[in-house]
N, C-alpha and C positions, 0 to 999 in steps of 0.2 A: 816481267817485272810487274809490281802491282802499284799503281798512281792512284792516289785519292785526290778527286777534284772538289772544290767548295764553290758554289754559285747559287745565289738565291734564283737567278736567271736560268731554267731549264725547262724544256717542255714538259707540262702545257704552260708553265708560268709564262708570264710577259717576257717577251724576248727583244733584246736589244743586242748591240755587237757583242757584249760579254757572254750572253747565252749562245748565240750563234756560234762564236769560237768554241765554247766548252762542249755544245753539241757534236760538232765537227771533229774535234781532237779527241773526245771520249770514243766516238765510233771508231775512228781510224785506228786509234791505239788498239781497241778490242778487237778489230777485224785483223790486226796484225798478229793477234796470238796475245796480247798482255791484258793481265787483269786490271779493272777499271772499277772504282767505287766513286759515286758522285752523291755529295751531301747538298740537298736542296730544299727547298721549303715545299710544304704541302699546298695543294690545289684541288679542290673539288672535283675537277676532272682528271687527277693524277690517278694511274692504273694501280697505285697501292699507297698505304698510308704507315707512317711511324717506323721507327728503326727496326723492330721485330720482323717486318714483312717489305724487303726490298723488292723492287720490280727488277726481274732478271731477264735478259735477252743475249742473244749470241752466245748459246750453250753456257750461260752462267757467268761469262768473262766481263759482262758490263752489267754492274748492280747500281741501282739508283735508290736511294733512301728519301723518302719524302718527309721531312720533319715538321711536325706542326709548329707554327710560329704565329702568323696573322691572317686574319681574312681580308675580304676586299675592302674593308673600311678602315684597314689599318688598327684593327681592335685584336688583341692579344687572344688566341685560342685557349680555352680554359686548361687544356693539358700542357701548354707551354708556359703557363704562369707560375713565377716564382719571384722572390724578393729580388734577386740579383738581376734578373731579366727586366723587371719593371723599374728597377733604379736605372739601369742603362738606357731605357727607353724615356725617362724623363730628360736624359741630355740629348739624345737623337734617336728617333723611333727605329731606325736601321740597326742601331748598336745591338739591340736585345737578341739578334740573331746569333751573336758570338757565343754567348755561353751554351746555347741549344747546340751549335756546331762543335764546341770544346767538348761537351758531353759525349757526344756521337763518337768524336774522335778518339775519346779514350777509350770507350767501349771497344771500338774497332781495333786499336792498338793492343788491347789484352788479347784478342783472339785471333789477329791477323798480322802477317809480315808486310808492311807497307814500306815501299822504296822512296816514296816521295808524296808530299803534300803540296797540292798548287791551289791557290786562291787570288781573286782580283784583288786589288788595292781599293777599288770602289767600294765604300761603305765597310771597309777593314773586317770581313767576317771572320778572318782567322786570327784577330788580334788578341781575343781573350785566351785562346789555345798558346799563343806564342807567350804570352805574360806567365802563364801557368809553366809553360815548358822551361822559360829562362830562370824560373826559380827553383827548379829540381837540382839535385846532385849533379855535378859534371859528368859523372859515369852511369847516369840513369839511361836505359836504353833508347827512351823516348828522345834523349837528345842526339841520338845519333840517326833519327829520321829526319831529312832535311825539309825545311819549310821553304817554299818557293812563292813568291808573290808576282803575278803577271800585272803589268801596267796596261790600264786600258783607257781610263778618263778619271783622274782625280777630282773628287766632287767642286773643289773651290776653282778649279780652271773652267769647269763647265757653267757654273754660277757667273764667274766673271764674264765670259764670252756670251752668255745668254742675256746679260743685262739685268740680272737677277740680284736681289739683296745679298751682300757678301760678309755683313758684320753681325748677323744674327750668332745668338750664343750657339745654338744647335749646329751651325755650319762650322764655326770656330771648332766646336769638338769634334765633328767630323773630320776636318782638315788634320788636326792633331792626331787623332786615331789612325787615319791612313797613313800620314808620315811615319808614326810608331811603326805601323805593320810593315812598311817597307823596309826601314833601316834594321829592324828587329830579324829580317828573313834572312834564311841562309843563302838564298840566290834571288835574283830579280831579273825577269824576263820582260822583253818589250817587243813590239811587232814592229816599232818604227824609231829610227835614229834621233829623229825629232822630238817626240816625246821622252825618250831616254835622256838627250842632253838636258831637257828642260829640268828633268826631276833630279838629276845629278846635282844640278846647280843648286835648286831649291833646298836640297837635303845634305850639301856638301858630301856627296859621295865620291868615291874614287873613280877614275876612267873606266877601269875594267870592271866596275861593280854590278853593271847592267848589261845583259847578255841580248843583243837584238837577233830575233828570229821572226819573219814575217808570218802574218796568219795564213794557215792552209787555205786552199781554195774551196774544198768541201764540194758537195753535191752541185753539179752545173746547173744553172736555169736551162728549162725547156724552151726552145723556140723554133721556127721554122727557118731552116737555112737559108731558103732563097727568099725570105720576107723582103720586101722592098721598103726602104725607110720613107717617112714623108718629107718632102723638101722642106729645108727651113724651121723643123720642128726641134726645138732643144727641149731635154727633158731633166727635171731634177727628181731625183728621188731619196727619201730619208726623212726624219721628223723635220717639219716646217719649223724651226726655231732659229733664233737670233744667231747662235755660235755656227750654224752651218752657212752664213752669209748671206741669208736670203734676203735682208734688206738692201745690202750692196747689191745683190744680184738684180733684184727687180729693178732699183734705180738704173743699173746698166741696161737691163732689157728694156725699160720703156723707151730709152734713147735708141736702141737698135731696131725696135718694132717701127719707130718713126722712120727710121734711114732704110729699113728693108721691109717692103710690103709683104714679103712671103714669110717673114720670121714669126713664129708661134712659141709659146712656152707653157709646158705642162709640168704641175707638181704633184707627184705622187708620195704619199707618206702619211704617217700618223700626226695627229694635232699636237701642238704645244700651246699650253695654256699661260697668258702673262698674269702675274699676280697670283699664282695659285690655282687651286681646283676650280674656283668660281670664277675665274678671269676670263678675258676674253681671247680667243684662238688668236695665234699670230697671223695665221692665214687670213683672217677676215682683216686684221690690221693692213696686210700686204695689199689685199684687194683695193682697199680705201686710197692707197697711194698711186694706182693704175689710173691715168685718165679716162674717162667714160668712153671716149671715141676709140680706146684701145683694148678696152676690157674682154672684148669678143674673142682676142687672141692669146689671152691669158687662162689657163683652166687649171683649177685646184681639184683633183680627184679624191682627195683623202687617202686612206689605206687601202691598198688593194692586196688580195691574197698572193701567196708567194708563187703559186703555180701560174699566176697571171703576169709576173714581172719580167719573165723573159720575153713576152710579145710586148710589153712597155719599152724594153730597151730597142727591140729590134724596128720599131716604128719611127724611132727618133733617128735624126741624122747624126747628132752628137749628144751628149751628156754632160751637165754642168755639175762639178763638185767644188762650189765657190767658198768653203769654209773659213771662218775668221780664225778657227783653231780645231784641229782634228788630231787623230791618232793615226790610224790605217784603216780608213773606212771601208766596210764591206762593200758600199754602193759603187765605189770605185773599181773595186775588182770585180764586181757582178757587170759593171757596164764594159771594162775592158774584156771579160771573158765572153759577153755576148757580141764582140767585134765591133764595138762602136768607139769612137775616140772621144777623149775627155778634155773639157775645159775645165781645169782646176786651179786653185790658188796652191802656194808652195808652203801654206802653213800647216803642214801635216805630212803623213806619210805619202801623200800623192806625188810628192816629188821624187821619192824613192821606187815608185811603181812605174812611172813614166821616164824612160831612159833618154827622151829626146823629142824634139817638135814632129818628129815623123809618127809619134803615136798619140799626140794631142797638143794642148796650147796650155802652158803652165805660166801663171801670172804670180807676180810678188804681190803681197797683201800684208805687210808687217804692221800697216795702220788701217782703219777702215776707210779714210778717203784715198788711200793708195790703191785698195783693194777694189773700190767702186770704179775709179778710173782705168785702172788695168783690165777689170772686167769687161768694160766697155770696149777696149781695145781688142781683147780677146774674142768678144763675140763678133766684132767685125772681121776679125781673121777667119773665123770659123763660118761665117755666113758666106763668105765671098768664096769659099772653096766649092768645087763642083762635087758632084755625087761620086764621081769614081775615085778623086783624090781623097774624100773623107772614107771610102770604102777600103782604100788601101791602108789608110791610117788605122781604121778599126782592125783590120785583120792582123797588122804589126802589133798593136795593143794586146789582142788576144794571145798571140805567140809569146808575148813577154810576160803577161800575167801567168799564164798557165807554167811558163818556165820557172820563175822565181817563187810561185805559191803552190807548185805542185805538191798534192799530198804526200806522195813518197819522199820527196826530199825534205819536206817540214817535218814528217815523221822522223827520218833519220836524224835529223839536228836535235830533235827533243829528246830522242832515245840517248843520244850521246850526253846530252846535257843532265837528263836525269841521272844516268850512271855516274857520270863525273861528280854531281852533288852527292850522290850516295855513298860514294867512295870516300869523298872528302869529310863527310860527316861521320862515317864509320871508323875513321881513323881513331885510335886512342886518343882520347882526351885526359891529359894528366889531373889528378885530384890536387887541387892547390892546397898549400898549408892552410890548416884551418885558421881563418882570421879573428882577430880580437873584436869584440863588438862592445858598445858602450850605450848608455841611454843618459840623456838629458832631459829632465822633467822639469817645468816651470810653473810655479804658482801663480796663475793668472786669475785667481778666483775660484781656484778648485773647490770641490767639495770635501772637507776635511775627512768625512766617515768613509770616503771611498779609496783614499790614499792608501790605508794597509791593503786593500784588495789590488790596488795598482801596483804595488812595490812586490806583493806575493807572485803575481803573474809575470813580472820581470825575473824574479828569482826561479821560476818555472821553465824559462827558456832553453830550449834544445841546445842553443848555442850561448853559452853562459856568459853573461856580461863581465867583461874585466873593469869597466869604469862605470860606476853610478853617479852621476852628478845631480845636483838639485839647485835650482835657483829659487831661494825663498824670501822674494821680495814682499809677499804678504804676511799673514800672520801664522801660517803653517810651520810647523815644528819639522826639522829635517829629519827624515827616517833612519833609524840605526844602520849603520854600515854604508851609509850615502856620504858624498863629499858635497858640501855646500860651496858653490862656486860664484865668483863675480861675473854677471852676463858678459860686461865690457872686456873682461880679460880672457875669455873663453878660449880664445884663438891665440893671442899674443902671449899669454903665460901658460896655457896648457896645452899648445899646438905638439910640443914632442912627445907628450904623452897620451895624446888622444888615441882612442882605439881606430882600427881600420874602418869599421861601420858604426854609426851612430843615429840612434833614434831621437829626434827632437819633438816632444809633444807636452801636453799639460799634465800636472801632477796627478790628476785623476783619469788619466787614460789607463784603458785595461788591455793589454796586448794579447793575442793569440800565442801559444806556447812556441810555435816554430816562426814567428814573426822576423825575429833576427836573423834565423839562418836562411829563410826564404830571400830576404834582402841581400845578404852576404853572396848566395849563389848568383843572384841577378847581377850584382857588381861584378864577380869573377867571370860572368858569360860575357859581358860588354864593358870592354875596358874604357868607352868613351862614356859611359853611364855615370852622371854625377849624383843623380838623386833619384828616387822613387816614391811614389805616393800610395798609400794603402787604402783599400776599401775601409769606410767607416760606417759604424752603426751607431746612429745618433739619437738616443731616447726611443731604441727600438727601430728607427726608420733607417734602412740601408741608403748610403750615398756613394757615389762614384766620383770623387773629385779628381778627375785624371787631369791635372793642370800641368800640361807638358809644352805649351806653346806660349810664347811671349805675351799675345794678345789676351790669352785666356786668364795668364798672371796678372797683369796689370789691371783688367778689369775686376773690380770688387766684385764678391760673390758672397752670397749668405751661407754658402756651403762652408763646413769646417774644413781645415786642412792641418794635415801632419805630413812628416816626412822622414825618409831614411838617407841619410848623406855618406858618401865616401870621403874618407879624410883629406886624401889629397886634394879632391874638389874644394872641400871647405877652406881649406888653406890658401887655395889657388885665388878663391875669390874674395878672401879677406874676412872669412867668418860669417856668423849669423847676424849679428847685431850692429847693423849700420844705418838703414832707413826705417822709419815707423817705430812704433812703441806697443801694438799688440801682437799677441803672439802669431796670427795668422798672417798679418801684415809682414812680420819679421820673416816668415817662412817664406812668403812671396817673394820678397825682397832679395834673399840668398838664393832662390831659384833663378830668378830673373838675372842675377850676375853670374850664374854658372852658365845659362844659356849664352850671355854675352861673351864669356870666354870661351865658348866653343863646346862645353860640356852637353850633354843630352839628358833629359828625364824621362820617366816612363812609370806606369802603373803597375802596382804589386798585386796581382790578382790572388785570391785565396781567401783566407778567414779574415774578418773585419776587426779593426781596433774597435773597442767600445768607447763611447764618451758621452759626455751629458751637454745638451743644449743648454746653456746657461748665458746670464750676462758675464762677459769676459772684462777684465780689468787690464789695463795697460801695466806693461813691464817697465822697468828703469824709472820708477815713478817721479824722481825729481825732475826729470825732462820729459814727462809724459805729455800728450796733447789732452786738451779736454774732451775733444769729442772723436770718434772714431773716424768720421770722413776725413779730418785733418790728416790722419796717419795715413789713410788710403790715398789721400791726394799727395802726399809726400812720395809715395811710392811711385805714381803714375808720373810725377815730375822727375824723378830720379831715373826713370826708364825710359822718357819719352822717345829717344832715339829709336828704341827698338819697335816703336809703334809707328813711327813716322811714314813707313812703307805702305801703310794702309790709312790714309786721311779719314775715311768715312767711318772707320772702326775707332780712331782715335778721338774723334769728335764726339762719337757716341759713349765711350766710356768717360770721357771728361765731364759730359753733361750728366751723366747717371751719379757720379761722385758728387757733383754741385747741389743735385736736385734736392 
């Protein structure tokens, strides 16, 4: 097989759990005789640069493409700069990697046979390619190459459990992108049943939609087999950040240090900065919480090289993995493989690694108070055990993790999964009957001189519109061949004759020639898709209004908005014109009602709709609000229930409307 992996994390780039998994998995696959391609970002220490010169190893079976993206200050490299990348980075700096990946994948697919493409959900690097692929005809060969999204750590869960701001615009955009990438994937992998269940609930996925396969163990850490642990030493390994449970753990450890004079605690791992790049290190905050008389028994060693980690694990009596939230942490796997018992919370895959109390101590941590109390009890249990009992627990932990995460076992499971996905996607996809398309243009202050160009662009569509509807609330005359409709009666009177796919926009929008066909293909690909939003080129500036999340849509935005809608979805939600009186608000309202009904929304990658940035006037003039903010507030009030699950974001957006 030929498997292509996408990951910004790959040596020599900065590595976390995602990079560790990809490095291990690609190595094992290539050693087993498979062909593997890796698309990652360029690093100054990389052995190669650019698509044309991949780094080859294992007799050429493993090829790594170091693609230009950003430098160490997150500034775009000149060779990566283009309008689409820059537009995406205005929403979320990491999103710009998507078009770079998409371009490389298209070049690979032209010249190579690829059996599967795998990427993480984190930062959604595969999303742009998934959007491009969804808009292709059903029989296109690229539609037969499965896209697999591997769940590691959704960004919003990281921020939530790290006590970082969760209501920023860029994080909302990232959350929506990651959600789209997951549900648009042909297959979803996850190493832990814990995270798989959370994601299924979040995105309303079916019970069998996520396949759970643990991480493989990879190269074992080196250590001296007969090394003797230091009595009473508890080791924490990993980034010293709140979601890893470090605050609750230190609270429990302080009490344990008072009760057990021999207890000592060592923290090994990279820094986490509070409040961004210039913030204070979490480790320094933790130190300030430790009473002066106990500080000598707490050590914060910072990051240590991997070749020294085995020594760190073997020097400890036991290892703590006290996470508030986690997936399938490598640190727990490493500790167990080094024959050390583990004190862990049940808020992650740690519960799946530890088969029972004979391999460690698992504590409940469904909330932070409970976690701190139970860690206190867990430390007491571990610190009262003798050296022989701890050694026996560690040996059983090692046997357990080497069994369930054995490279050969995980390789076989992945091979079977990739083959099954490839067979499923390669099955013939029937070409659906050519759908009927339609266009609804509204005069909301359109430039009259552009309307002839706009209607000509619609006439030039590769999918010929069977319905051309025009709302002439202003002074514009209705173009020849178009039907003038009353906005309020659009669904009630015109529903039976509405086309399958309808574009709703302003009278001076200029559509690319394949826009309707691409939207129709996307709707055919995903039956649950109710609407999709196109790229927009506004006065020459490309924008990416990917408004597929309820909070994104409720929040007012200066970005314009246009949409393609499925007929059944519009009828299901009661049409377009309900709340609000300005075109962008009417579209936001319709999309919100679709989401509330269970439909999904996504972005339509490809050529952009061209529009003008101008003063928009309200539609339905007799009932129109005097100010745009009144229309925006009406939308927020109508859909306040959809934002109630996130009170901080709700308060922020209501304040922004009133400002």
